[in-house]
C-alpha positions in Angstrom: -11.0 7.8 -16.7 -10.0 3.5 -17.3 -12.5 1.0 -15.9 -10.4 -0.8 -15.0 -8.4 -1.9 -11.6 -4.8 -1.8 -11.6 -3.3 -3.4 -8.7 0.4 -3.0 -7.9 2.1 -6.0 -5.7 4.9 -7.3 -4.1 6.5 -10.5 -3.4 6.9 -11.5 -0.2 10.5 -10.7 0.1 11.5 -7.6 1.1 14.7 -5.4 -0.8 17.2 -3.4 -0.5 14.5 -0.7 -1.4 11.6 -1.3 -0.7 10.7 2.1 1.9 11.9 4.3 -1.7 9.6 1.6 -3.4 6.4 2.6 -1.3 7.3 7.0 -0.7 7.2 6.8 -4.2 3.6 4.8 -4.4 2.4 6.5 -1.8 3.5 10.3 -3.6 1.9 9.1 -7.5 -1.2 8.5 -5.1 -1.0 11.4 -3.8 -0.8 13.3 -6.4 -3.5 11.7 -8.1 -5.8 11.8 -5.8 -6.8 14.2 -2.5 -7.8 11.1 -0.1 -5.3 8.0 0.1 -6.3 4.7 1.7 -3.9 2.8 3.6 -3.3 -0.4 5.9 -1.2 -0.6 8.6 -0.2 -3.6 10.1 -0.2 -2.8 13.4 2.2 -5.4 14.7 5.2 -3.7 13.4 7.5 -1.6 16.0 7.6 2.1 16.0 3.6 2.6 15.6 1.8 5.5 16.8 -1.9 5.9 16.6 -4.1 6.2 19.5 -5.0 3.7 22.4 -8.3 2.2 20.9 -5.8 0.2 18.8 -4.2 -1.7 20.9 -4.8 -5.6 20.1 -6.4 -4.4 16.5 -4.2 -6.4 13.8 -4.1 -3.9 10.9 -6.5 -0.4 10.6 -7.5 1.4 7.6 -6.3 4.9 7.1 -6.7 7.7 4.8 -4.0 10.9 4.9 -3.9 13.4 2.5 -2.6 17.3 2.5 -5.8 18.5 2.5 -7.0 17.4 5.9 -7.0 20.1 9.3 -4.3 20.4 10.3 -2.3 21.1 7.1 0.6 18.4 8.8 1.2 15.6 6.4 5.0 15.1 6.3 6.0 12.4 4.3 9.5 11.2 5.1 12.2 8.0 4.4 11.6 6.9 7.8 7.8 6.7 7.8 4.6 8.8 7.2 3.8 11.8 10.2 0.0 13.0 10.7 -2.9 14.8 12.5 -5.6 12.7 11.9 -9.1 12.5 13.8 -10.2 9.6 15.6 -14.5 10.8 16.8 -13.4 14.0 16.3 -10.8 14.2 18.3 -7.3 14.5 17.0 -4.8 12.7 17.5 -0.8 12.7 15.8 -0.2 9.7 14.2 3.5 8.2 12.9 3.5 4.8 10.5 7.3 3.7 10.0 7.0 2.4 5.8 7.2 -1.5 7.5 4.1 -1.3 8.5 2.0 -0.1 5.6 1.4 -3.1 3.1 -1.5 -1.5 1.2 -2.0 2.3 -0.8 -4.9 3.0 -2.8 -6.4 5.0 -3.9 -9.1 4.4 -6.7 -8.6 2.2 -9.4 -5.0 1.6 -9.0 -3.6 0.0 -5.6 -0.2 -1.3 -4.2 -0.1 -4.1 -2.0 3.3 -5.4 -0.1 2.4 -8.6 1.2 5.8 -9.4 3.0 4.2 -5.7 5.8 1.5 -8.1 5.9 0.4 -10.5 8.7 1.3 -13.4 8.5 -2.0 -15.1 8.3 -3.3 -12.6 6.2 0.0 -13.0 3.6 -0.8 -16.9 3.1 -4.6 -15.6 2.1 -2.5 -12.7 -0.3 -0.6 -15.4 -1.4 -3.5 -17.9 -2.1 -6.4 -15.6 -3.8 -3.3 -14.5 -6.3 -3.5 -17.8 -7.2 -6.8 -18.2 -8.0 -6.3 -14.4 -9.5 -3.9 -16.0 -11.7 -6.5 -18.3 -13.3 -9.6 -15.7 -14.2 -9.5 -16.0 -18.1 -10.8 -11.8 -17.8 -7.5 -10.2 -15.8 -4.1 -10.1 -17.4 -1.1 -10.3 -15.4 2.1 -7.9 -16.2 5.5 -7.1 -15.8 6.0 -3.8 -14.8 10.1 -3.5 -16.2 8.6 -0.2 -18.0 6.7 1.7 -14.8 8.9 4.6 -14.3 8.8 4.4 -11.0 9.8 0.8 -9.9 13.2 -0.1 -9.0 14.8 -3.1 -10.4 16.0 -5.9 -8.0 19.6 -5.5 -6.7 21.0 -9.0 -8.1 19.7 -11.3 -10.2 18.0 -13.3 -7.6 15.6 -10.9 -6.2 12.4 -11.2 -8.2 10.6 -7.9 -9.4 9.1 -6.5 -6.7 5.9 -5.7 -8.4 3.7 -6.9 -10.7 0.9 -5.1 -12.8 -3.3 -6.3 -12.5 -6.1 -4.9 -15.4 -9.1 -6.4 -15.4 -11.1 -5.9 -18.5 -13.9 -5.8 -16.3 -14.8 -3.5 -13.8 -15.7 -5.3 -10.5 -14.3 -3.4 -7.4 -16.2 -0.1 -7.0 -15.2 2.5 -6.1 
């Protein structure tokens, strides 16, 4: 297992293929691990979660095919799974537009256009600082198998690969 931390970051502009990009990323992470951590923008229409989270801006959630009951469904509309909150089961639904991060181990996908606005602005600033860091290399993902190409010459590539020469994050 590599000590590198891999970060694939979507731009601030959403594209036609963004839903398929997110679906493929989550499926890829689930193949590599039993649990995937998602970050959800609760301000997006269609998010179904327990009432206790009303008023929250974002929420981290774990999904897995191994959870009980084993009802994880990944569709073109979003992710549906019964999750436990304080021992109480609740059938949740997360539309793709609400998911702004998916992480498993040392690999993380981030889609800034799905973040709340203030978080997206902070993310954009942190990327500027990251580019100045000597032990981090930004690499275009043209050779990655799950990256979907822009539909027009005016769209920027969706993702970039960040590799750190030092392990900076603990799992």
